[in-house]
KOLTIKE-98069 format. One line per 4 residues: number of its first residue (from 1); their letters; for each residue z, x, y of N, C-alpha, C. Coordinates in nm, 2 decimals, always signed. Layout:
BEGIN
NUM) A) Z X Y Z X Y Z X Y | ...
//
This chain:
BEGIN
1) XXXX) +0.52 +0.66 +1.85 +0.64 +0.66 +1.77 +0.63 +0.78 +1.68 | +0.74 +0.85 +1.66 +0.74 +0.96 +1.57 +0.85 +0.95 +1.46 | +0.84 +1.01 +1.35 +0.94 +1.00 +1.24 +0.95 +1.13 +1.17 | +1.06 +1.16 +1.12 +1.08 +1.28 +1.04 +1.15 +1.23 +0.91
5) XXXX) +1.09 +1.27 +0.79 +1.14 +1.23 +0.66 +1.16 +1.35 +0.57 | +1.27 +1.36 +0.50 +1.28 +1.47 +0.41 +1.22 +1.42 +0.28 | +1.19 +1.52 +0.19 +1.13 +1.49 +0.06 +1.18 +1.58 -0.04 | +1.16 +1.54 -0.17 +1.21 +1.62 -0.28 +1.08 +1.67 -0.35
9) XXXX) +1.10 +1.77 -0.42 +0.99 +1.82 -0.51 +1.01 +1.79 -0.65 | +0.91 +1.74 -0.72 +0.92 +1.71 -0.86 +0.81 +1.81 -0.92 | +0.85 +1.92 -0.96 +0.76 +2.03 -0.99 +0.69 +2.07 -0.86 | +0.56 +2.06 -0.85 +0.49 +2.09 -0.73 +0.46 +1.96 -0.65
13) XXXX) +0.50 +1.85 -0.70 +0.47 +1.72 -0.63 +0.57 +1.68 -0.52 | +0.52 +1.64 -0.41 +0.60 +1.59 -0.30 +0.63 +1.45 -0.32 | +0.76 +1.42 -0.33 +0.80 +1.28 -0.37 +0.88 +1.22 -0.25 | +0.84 +1.10 -0.21 +0.91 +1.03 -0.10 +0.96 +0.89 -0.14
17) XXXX) +1.06 +0.84 -0.08 +1.11 +0.71 -0.11 +1.03 +0.60 -0.03 | +1.01 +0.49 -0.09 +0.94 +0.38 -0.02 +0.99 +0.24 -0.07 | +0.96 +0.14 +0.01 +1.00 +0.00 -0.03 +0.87 -0.07 -0.03 | +0.83 -0.14 -0.14 +0.71 -0.22 -0.15 +0.76 -0.37 -0.16
21) XXXX) +0.68 -0.46 -0.10 +0.71 -0.60 -0.10 +0.59 -0.67 -0.15 | +0.61 -0.76 -0.25 +0.51 -0.84 -0.31 +0.53 -0.99 -0.29 | +0.47 -1.07 -0.37 +0.48 -1.22 -0.34 +0.62 -1.27 -0.38 | +0.70 -1.21 -0.46 +0.83 -1.27 -0.50 +0.94 -1.17 -0.50
25) XXXX) +0.92 -1.05 -0.46 +1.04 -0.95 -0.46 +1.00 -0.83 -0.39 | +1.10 -0.74 -0.38 +1.08 -0.61 -0.32 +1.13 -0.51 -0.42 | +1.08 -0.38 -0.41 +1.13 -0.28 -0.50 +1.14 -0.15 -0.42 | +1.24 -0.07 -0.45 +1.26 +0.06 -0.40 +1.19 +0.16 -0.50
29) XXXX) +1.10 +0.24 -0.45 +1.02 +0.32 -0.54 +1.01 +0.47 -0.49 | +0.98 +0.55 -0.58 +0.95 +0.70 -0.55 +0.81 +0.72 -0.57 | +0.74 +0.77 -0.46 +0.60 +0.79 -0.46 +0.56 +0.93 -0.43 | +0.45 +0.98 -0.49 +0.40 +1.11 -0.46 +0.31 +1.10 -0.34
33) XXXX) +0.32 +1.19 -0.25 +0.23 +1.20 -0.13 +0.11 +1.27 -0.19 | -0.01 +1.19 -0.17 -0.13 +1.24 -0.23 -0.25 +1.22 -0.14 | -0.28 +1.33 -0.06 -0.39 +1.32 +0.03 -0.53 +1.32 -0.04 | -0.53 +1.34 -0.17 -0.65 +1.33 -0.24 -0.68 +1.19 -0.30
37) XXXX) -0.58 +1.10 -0.28 -0.60 +0.96 -0.33 -0.65 +0.88 -0.22 | -0.76 +0.81 -0.24 -0.82 +0.72 -0.14 -0.72 +0.60 -0.12 | -0.67 +0.54 -0.22 -0.58 +0.42 -0.21 -0.44 +0.46 -0.27 | -0.35 +0.39 -0.21 -0.21 +0.39 -0.26 -0.21 +0.33 -0.40
41) XXXX) -0.13 +0.38 -0.49 -0.13 +0.34 -0.63 +0.01 +0.31 -0.67 | +0.03 +0.20 -0.75 +0.15 +0.17 -0.81 +0.13 +0.15 -0.96 | +0.23 +0.18 -1.04 +0.23 +0.16 -1.18 +0.25 +0.01 -1.21 | +0.19 -0.04 -1.32 +0.21 -0.18 -1.36 +0.35 -0.23 -1.36
45) XXXX) +0.45 -0.16 -1.40 +0.58 -0.21 -1.41 +0.64 -0.24 -1.27 | +0.60 -0.16 -1.17 +0.64 -0.19 -1.03 +0.57 -0.31 -0.98 | +0.44 -0.32 -1.00 +0.36 -0.44 -0.96 +0.42 -0.57 -1.02 | +0.45 -0.57 -1.15 +0.51 -0.68 -1.21 +0.65 -0.72 -1.16
49) XXXX) +0.73 -0.62 -1.12 +0.86 -0.64 -1.07 +0.86 -0.71 -0.94 | +0.76 -0.69 -0.86 +0.75 -0.76 -0.73 +0.66 -0.88 -0.73 | +0.61 -0.92 -0.85 +0.55 -1.05 -0.86 +0.40 -1.05 -0.88 | +0.34 -0.94 -0.91 +0.19 -0.93 -0.92 +0.15 -0.93 -1.07
53) XXXX) +0.04 -0.99 -1.10 -0.03 -0.98 -1.23 -0.18 -0.95 -1.20 | -0.25 -0.93 -1.30 -0.40 -0.90 -1.28 -0.47 -1.02 -1.22 | -0.41 -1.14 -1.23 -0.48 -1.26 -1.18 -0.47 -1.26 -1.02 | -0.38 -1.18 -0.97 -0.36 -1.17 -0.82 -0.46 -1.06 -0.76
57) XXXX) -0.54 -1.01 -0.84 -0.62 -0.89 -0.80 -0.72 -0.93 -0.69 | -0.75 -0.84 -0.60 -0.86 -0.85 -0.50 -0.99 -0.80 -0.57 | -0.98 -0.70 -0.66 -1.09 -0.64 -0.73 -1.04 -0.56 -0.85 | -1.13 -0.53 -0.94 -1.10 -0.44 -1.05 -1.12 -0.30 -1.00
61) XXXX) -1.06 -0.20 -1.06 -1.07 -0.06 -1.02 -1.07 +0.04 -1.14 | -1.12 +0.16 -1.11 -1.11 +0.27 -1.21 -1.06 +0.39 -1.13 | -0.94 +0.44 -1.18 -0.88 +0.55 -1.12 -0.92 +0.67 -1.20 | -0.98 +0.77 -1.14 -1.02 +0.89 -1.20 -0.91 +1.00 -1.18
65) XXXX) -0.85 +1.05 -1.29 -0.76 +1.16 -1.28 -0.81 +1.28 -1.36 | -0.74 +1.39 -1.36 -0.78 +1.50 -1.43 -0.78 +1.47 -1.58 | -0.69 +1.38 -1.62 -0.68 +1.35 -1.77 -0.77 +1.24 -1.82 | -0.80 +1.14 -1.74 -0.88 +1.03 -1.79 -0.92 +0.94 -1.67
69) XXXX) -1.00 +0.84 -1.71 -1.04 +0.73 -1.62 -0.95 +0.61 -1.66 | -0.86 +0.57 -1.57 -0.77 +0.46 -1.59 -0.82 +0.33 -1.53 | -0.84 +0.23 -1.61 -0.88 +0.10 -1.55 -0.76 +0.02 -1.50 | -0.78 -0.04 -1.38 -0.67 -0.12 -1.32 -0.73 -0.23 -1.23
73) XXXX) -0.65 -0.27 -1.14 -0.69 -0.37 -1.04 -0.63 -0.34 -0.91 | -0.68 -0.40 -0.80 -0.64 -0.38 -0.66 -0.57 -0.51 -0.62 | -0.45 -0.49 -0.56 -0.38 -0.60 -0.50 -0.35 -0.58 -0.35 | -0.31 -0.68 -0.28 -0.27 -0.66 -0.14 -0.12 -0.68 -0.13
77) XXXX) -0.05 -0.57 -0.10 +0.10 -0.58 -0.08 +0.13 -0.66 +0.05 | +0.24 -0.73 +0.05 +0.28 -0.79 +0.17 +0.32 -0.68 +0.27 | +0.38 -0.58 +0.23 +0.41 -0.46 +0.31 +0.46 -0.35 +0.23 | +0.45 -0.23 +0.29 +0.51 -0.11 +0.24 +0.57 -0.03 +0.35
81) XXXX) +0.69 +0.02 +0.32 +0.76 +0.10 +0.42 +0.79 +0.24 +0.36 | +0.75 +0.34 +0.43 +0.78 +0.48 +0.39 +0.75 +0.57 +0.51 | +0.81 +0.69 +0.50 +0.79 +0.79 +0.60 +0.82 +0.74 +0.74 | +0.91 +0.64 +0.75 +0.96 +0.59 +0.88 +0.87 +0.48 +0.94
85) XXXX) +0.77 +0.43 +0.86 +0.68 +0.33 +0.92 +0.66 +0.22 +0.81 | +0.63 +0.10 +0.87 +0.60 -0.02 +0.78 +0.46 -0.06 +0.81 | +0.38 -0.07 +0.70 +0.24 -0.12 +0.71 +0.23 -0.25 +0.63 | +0.18 -0.35 +0.70 +0.16 -0.48 +0.63 +0.02 -0.48 +0.56
89) XXXX) +0.01 -0.57 +0.46 -0.12 -0.61 +0.40 -0.20 -0.49 +0.35 | -0.13 -0.39 +0.29 -0.20 -0.27 +0.24 -0.25 -0.29 +0.10 | -0.37 -0.25 +0.07 -0.43 -0.26 -0.06 -0.37 -0.15 -0.15 | -0.34 -0.18 -0.27 -0.29 -0.08 -0.37 -0.35 -0.10 -0.50
93) XXXX) -0.38 +0.01 -0.56 -0.44 +0.01 -0.70 -0.32 +0.00 -0.80 | -0.33 -0.08 -0.90 -0.23 -0.09 -1.00 -0.29 -0.03 -1.13 | -0.23 +0.09 -1.16 -0.28 +0.17 -1.28 -0.17 +0.25 -1.34 | -0.18 +0.28 -1.47 -0.08 +0.36 -1.53 -0.12 +0.51 -1.50
97) XXXX) -0.03 +0.57 -1.43 -0.06 +0.71 -1.39 -0.01 +0.81 -1.50 | +0.09 +0.77 -1.58 +0.13 +0.86 -1.68 +0.21 +0.98 -1.64 | +0.25 +0.99 -1.52 +0.33 +1.11 -1.47 +0.48 +1.08 -1.48 | +0.53 +0.96 -1.51 +0.67 +0.93 -1.50 +0.71 +0.90 -1.35
101) XXXX) +0.61 +0.86 -1.27 +0.64 +0.83 -1.13 +0.60 +0.68 -1.10 | +0.65 +0.63 -0.99 +0.62 +0.49 -0.96 +0.48 +0.47 -0.89 | +0.42 +0.58 -0.84 +0.29 +0.57 -0.78 +0.27 +0.68 -0.68 | +0.16 +0.66 -0.60 +0.13 +0.76 -0.50 +0.10 +0.69 -0.37
105) XXXX) +0.13 +0.76 -0.26 +0.09 +0.72 -0.12 -0.04 +0.78 -0.10 | -0.14 +0.70 -0.08 -0.28 +0.75 -0.06 -0.32 +0.74 +0.09 | -0.45 +0.78 +0.11 -0.50 +0.79 +0.25 -0.51 +0.66 +0.32 | -0.52 +0.55 +0.24 -0.53 +0.42 +0.31 -0.40 +0.39 +0.39
109) XXXX) -0.29 +0.45 +0.35 -0.16 +0.44 +0.43 -0.16 +0.55 +0.53 | -0.19 +0.68 +0.49 -0.18 +0.79 +0.58 -0.28 +0.80 +0.69 | -0.39 +0.74 +0.68 -0.50 +0.76 +0.78 -0.47 +0.70 +0.91 | -0.37 +0.62 +0.92 -0.33 +0.56 +1.05 -0.23 +0.65 +1.13
113) XXXX) -0.20 +0.77 +1.07 -0.10 +0.85 +1.13 -0.15 +1.00 +1.14 | -0.09 +1.07 +1.23 -0.10 +1.22 +1.22 +0.02 +1.26 +1.15 | +0.01 +1.36 +1.06 +0.13 +1.40 +0.98 +0.12 +1.55 +0.95 | +0.24 +1.60 +0.94 +0.25 +1.75 +0.91 +0.35 +1.76 +0.80
117) XXXX) +0.31 +1.83 +0.69 +0.40 +1.86 +0.58 +0.46 +2.00 +0.60 | +0.59 +2.01 +0.60 +0.65 +2.14 +0.61 +0.73 +2.17 +0.48 | +0.66 +2.23 +0.38 +0.71 +2.25 +0.25 +0.84 +2.34 +0.25 | +0.85 +2.44 +0.33 +0.96 +2.53 +0.33 +1.09 +2.46 +0.38
121) XXXX) +1.07 +2.36 +0.47 +1.18 +2.28 +0.53 +1.20 +2.15 +0.45 | +1.11 +2.12 +0.36 +1.11 +1.99 +0.28 +1.12 +1.87 +0.37 | +1.03 +1.87 +0.47 +1.03 +1.75 +0.56 +0.88 +1.72 +0.60 | +0.86 +1.60 +0.63 +0.73 +1.55 +0.68 +0.75 +1.49 +0.82
125) XXXX) +0.67 +1.53 +0.91 +0.67 +1.48 +1.04 +0.55 +1.38 +1.05 | +0.57 +1.26 +1.10 +0.47 +1.16 +1.11 +0.47 +1.10 +1.25 | +0.35 +1.08 +1.30 +0.33 +1.02 +1.44 +0.22 +0.91 +1.43 | +0.26 +0.80 +1.48 +0.16 +0.69 +1.48 +0.05 +0.72 +1.58
129) XXX) -0.07 +0.68 +1.55 -0.19 +0.70 +1.64 -0.20 +0.57 +1.72 | -0.21 +0.58 +1.85 -0.22 +0.46 +1.94 -0.36 +0.40 +1.91 | -0.36 +0.26 +1.89 -0.48 +0.19 +1.87 -0.58 +0.20 +1.98
//
């Protein structure tokens, strides 16, 4: 299966729309595509809005950014949909990123796909990898 998704730039950041589902709600969010992030990350306000608290954590985490080390926790989303694909049971770090964004799409989502970012065309081509 293949998908094509347009994106917006926020400065130099590639921003895509996503839907995240937690234990009690769903949220439409705007996430930065980040191939340097191991795990997908959401800010605490998004996690709370879909029903997560730190007591729902799978583990504690430390997110290292250029500015600081941000302590947070890891949860398991019911599902996330973005770039034309839905992935169930994805782990996400909950941490304050301080960018004014809802979070980032990390490699734990992207590694199941081949993808091509076409900045001049402002689109991302994504293809699922057969299991």
